[in-house]
N, C-alpha and C positions, 0 to 999 in steps of 0.2 A: 563810432572811430575816426576821426582825421588822420586822412591820411594828407601825406607832405603834396604838394602841387606839381610841385618841378619833376622833374623826370630827372630818379641818380644819377649822377655820370660811372661807370666802372670804369677800374686801371686792369690794367693785367693781371696780374696777379690774385686780382677778387672776381677776379670773370673766372672760371671754371665755377667755387663757391654759388656766384650770385643764381647762372643758368638750373644747377645742378637738381634742383625737385617745384616740380608741380610745369605751371607756363608760364615760361617768361617770353619777352617781348624787348629786341633792341636793335637801336635803334643808331646806324655806322651815320656820321654824320661831323662834318666838317665849319668849324667858324665862317667860309670865306662864301659860303655853300649858298648860293640864295635861298632855292626850294628848302634844304634841311630849314633855312631858321621860316620858310613862311612854313613850318608843317609845326615846329615847338607848340601852338599852339594849341593847335592838332592830340598833340601824343600829351599834353597836358590835360586837358578835357580829355582821352580816352582816359591813360590815367588815374583819373577821377573814379572813370565813368562803372570800368573793371574794378576798381580797385580790388575785391574778393575771389577777384576769376584769376584774372596773370599780371603777375610782376614786371613793370618797368621800368628797361635801365639806360643807357646812350652812352659810347665808345664814340671815342672822336679820333679819327684815322690817322692822322699828322699825330696824335702825343703815339697812337700804340698801333703804330705799320703792322706789327708779328700777327696780333689781333684778325686787322682788315688783311691780310693775306690768308691770314691760315682761312679763310669763311670768304674767302676768293669777294671780294668785295672790288670792284671797279669802279661801279660808279654808284653816288652815293643823290639822297638819299635811299636807302639800303637798311630795309631793316627783315629782322633774320626770328618767328618763333619759334621755339626752342620749349619742348617738352622732357622733363627729368632729364635736360642735358642732351637731346637729340634735338636734326632741326625736322622741325614738321615744313614749313613752310618763307618764299623770301619770295617778298613785294622791296622790287627796286621801283627806286622814280617817286615824287608825289602823286597827295588821291587825296578826293576831297574829304573831310571827318566822315559822310555816313555809308564811303567806298570802302577805309581803312574797317569801319565800324560791321558793316556785311563779310570781310573780311574775316578779324576775327570771331566771329558767333559762329561760324561753320569748325571750330571747331574745340568749342570747351560750347 
């Protein structure tokens, strides 16, 4: 089964449904954020690698201010790992693919 390599952007009304079951990693980002842009190919890689275990999504903090405030996103990139709609862990800042992968493997 081929998964779309691009991480799907999630908008407000879809968000709760998107995170409600299983492991879901949300990337809170902005188009103007250089570290966010640097993380994009890493996220796409991890999306493919963890396709059967974690669902990936991203939220643009400029167009989804309410979601950013709800999860207290003050610095980006900001990644929140959910399990069945509940926050499991939050990572802030850019990191290597290996570091990111290790953090995800701790939970699955």
